[in-house]
C-alpha positions, 0 to 999 in steps of 0.5 A: 060275458065271463070270457070278456070279463063283462062287468056291466052291460047296456039295454037297448036302445042305449042312451048316453046317460047310461053309457058314460057311467059304463065307460068311466067304470071300464076306465077305472077297470083298465087303469087298476089293471095297468097299476097291477092290482087284483080286483076280488069281488066278495059278497056284495063288494070289490076289494083291490089288492096290489099284487105286491100285498098278495102273499099266495092263493090257496084253492079248495071247495070252488073257491080261493083263498087269497092270503094278503099282507092286511088279511085273507079275502076269498073269491069264487074262482078255481086256481088256474083262472086266478092264475091268469089273471096274475102277472107271471113275473110275480106269481107261479104255481108250486102245487096244484092248490097254491099260488105264490108271490115270487117275491115273498118267499124266503126259503125253498126246499124240495117239500115246501116254501117258506114265505117272509110271513113265516107260512109254510106252502107245499112244492109238488115235485112236478113244479118244483124245477119252475120254482126253482128256476124263478127263485134263482131268476129273482137271487141273480136280479137282486144280485144274490147268489146261488149255488 
């Protein structure tokens, strides 16, 4: 069930009255994915966060802290599973414990990133070239200069 993102199941024999709400939930899930949102389960509720509102994610102690414009959220995932749910055109890994929203980067140097909220995120040497390329591509797409 985890591999296919199952979020509901039906008991046999399947009744039409049970099937309709399940299909409606599946359609709502598909629509959220198309709109570009992250769905996060926190204790007993689900939170929907547009990708653009996410600044970065930090892994630690078998959870990911997701830092958003309107506060922090946490989920029980490792960073590689979270990275699979996030679009690579928007998010990039800069450290074994961090994913950042490329659109929110304001300063890049060899040791850290500074985001638009002034958060400082470490950059690992092994990820630096990929971050530099993504940042340069972003600047070029926006009509900026890179030298």
